[in-house]
N, C-alpha and C positions, 0 to 999 in steps of 0.2 A: 504493500500500500504506500509506503514511503517513497517509492519510485514514481508514483503517478500523481501525487498531490503537491500543491505548493508547499515548500518546506516551512515558510513562515506561518501560513494558515494552519498547518499541521501541528504547530507548537504553541498556538495561542492558548493562554491560560496555564501553560506548563513552564516554559522559560521565556516566552515572548508576550508582550502586552499589545493592546489594540491602539490603532492610530486615530480612532474617533472615540472619545470618551464622553458620553452623555446619555441621558434617559429620554426616550421619545414616547409620546402618547399617540393620539390620532394624527399628529403632524409629523410622524416619523419619516414618511417619504419625502416631505418638503425639506426636512433637516438633512437627510441623506443627499438629496440633489444639491442642496446649498454647499455641503462639504465638498462634493465633487467639483462644483463651480469654483470654490475658493482654491482648491488644489491646482486645477487647470490654469487659473489666472496667475497664481504665484509661479508655477513652473514656466509659463510663457513670459511673464514680466521679468523674472530673474533667470533667464536662460543662460546667462554668462557667469552666474554666481555659484555654479556647482552645487545646486540644491539636491539633497538626497530624499528626505522625507518631510512631510508636513503633518504635524499632529494637532488635532483640533479638540478642544474641550469647551463645553458649554455650561453656563449657569442660566438663571432666568433672564438676566439682562446683559450678560457679558459673554463674548466669544474669545477664548484664548487660543491664539495660533502660534505654534512652536515650529520654527524652521531649523532643520539641521543642514549645515552647509560646510564646505571646505574653504570657502572664501567669505567670511563674515564681513570683512571690510567693505565689499561691494554693496552688500545689503544695507549696512548701517549708514555708510556715507560719512562725509565730513561733519562732525559734531552731531551725528544722528539725523541729518536732514532727510536722507533717503528712506530710512525706516519710518519716519513721520509721514512722508508722502504715501508710502505703502499702507500705513494704518488708515489714512483718510480715504484712500481708494477702496479698501475693504469695507469701511463703514458705509460707503455709498452702495456697495453690492448687497450687503446684508441688512442695512437699516438698523444695525445694533452697534453697541460699543464694542470695540475690538482692542485686544491687547496682544502685542507681538513679542515673543521671546526668540532669541537666536542662540543656537548652540553650535559650537565649532567641532567639526570632525577632524581630529588630530592626524588620523592615518587614513587618508582617502583610498589608499591602495587596498584596504580591507573592507571597503564599502561596496557591495555588489552593484548598487544603482550607479555609483560614480564610475566604477570599472566598466560596466556595460555601456554607459554613455560615452566614455572616453574611446572605447573600441569603435563604437558607431561613428563618432566624429572623424576618427582617423580613416575609416573605410570611405566615408563621404568625401574625404580629402584625397581619395585615390591612392592611399597607402595600402599595400598588400594586406589582406585580412589575416594571413598566417603570421606575418611579422607583428601586426598590432596585437594579436592574441598572445603570442609567445612573450612579447614585452610585458603585457599585463600579468601573465602568470609568473614571470620572473620577479616582477616588482612585488607581487603579493607574497611570494615565498620569502623574499628578502625581509619583509616586515613580519616574519614569523607566523604566517598562516599555516595551519596544519594541513590544508588541502585547498585546491581550487579547480573547478571544472568550467570550461567555456564551450558552449555549443552554438554553432552558427548554421542557419538554414536559409536556403533560397537559391537563386541563380548565381552561384559562386563563380567569379571571374567571367561572368556573362555566358555561362554554359546554357545550352538550350533546355536541358532537363535540370530541374531543381533537385538539390540534395542537401544532406546535413553532414557536418563534420564536427567532431568533439575533440577537445584537447584537455588533458588532465594532469595534475601533479599533486602528490600527496593523497590523502584519503577524504572521502565525502560519505560518511555513514548516514544515509537518509532515513533509515529505519530506527535510528537511535534517538529517542526524544530528548535526551539530555545534551545532545550535540548542538552547539550553537552555530547554526548554518544560516548565512544570509543569502538571499536570492533576489534576482531582478531580471526583468525582460525589457529590452530596448529594441528599437527598429532603426535601421540605416537605410536612407533613401538613395538608391543608385540609379544610373541611367537604364539599368536592366530590370528595375523593380525594387521592391523592399527586401531587405535581409533581416531575419530575426536573430537576435543575440541574447542568449540566456547565460547567466553567470551564477554559479554556486560557490560560496566561500565558507570553508570550515574554520572557525576561530578557536575552537576548543570545546571542552565539555563542562557542563554546569552541574555541580554537586550541591545538595542541600537546597535551602530556600534562596530565591533570588527575587529582587524587585522586578515586577513585570512592567518595565518601562523601556521604550525604544531609546531613551536618553541615557541609559546606564553608561558611565565612563566618559561622558562628553563634558566639555567645558562651556559655560555660558558666556556669550559675547557681551562686551560692555559698550553700550552706545555712546558713552562719553569719550571713548577712545577710538571712535569710528574712523577719524581722519588719519590715524597712525597705523591702522591695520591694512595690509595689502594682501588679500587672498589668504589670510590666516598663516602667513609664513613668518618665521622668526627672523629678526635681523641679526646678521652675524657681527660679532664683536671684532673691532679692528685691533690687531696686535701692535 
């Protein structure tokens, strides 16, 4: 069963938490559609900010939107100007008060969404798909991933017949529920059609109780330092 289902959905309530946290009554469908609208808007608006996940929490009068990104400086802007603009735009969409939190992804090489998006961008830039995939696998293993698997499907290199190819390093125990496996699917638009890119990353095993939050191990961004952050990179000290 672990081979056929989404690894994240298969672990919800065990070692993974939900990305939408609220209670819905008769307006459940409206809230769900609004969540989808918020996520699509943020991903389109912040397409260059390496956004991985958007977590949404709701109370009676407030919507809290938490964005996980590898480049918090782009979202925050100088003195927090950009994040304030985003907040006002989301208020117009939802007609509710909106609070935005930003969490930095310290190791983007271990985030399945960012890895898949990076491979897709390289393929769209006409880089060989094998080279892009092998570079992504090598980067993840350098960051101490226990395993990574990347599958690409479609008209590879413009072939007339679509096919799938998989590349793997390390282990991906999909049937082990305590295995912390991140998963993502992205698409690359080429002149021959779309290519589907799936990424599985095994980060380790979770023993005992764990906080069911997608934000475990992340650092919260500071909007007051927005102008000094550039893509979440640390400045090197001059000797």
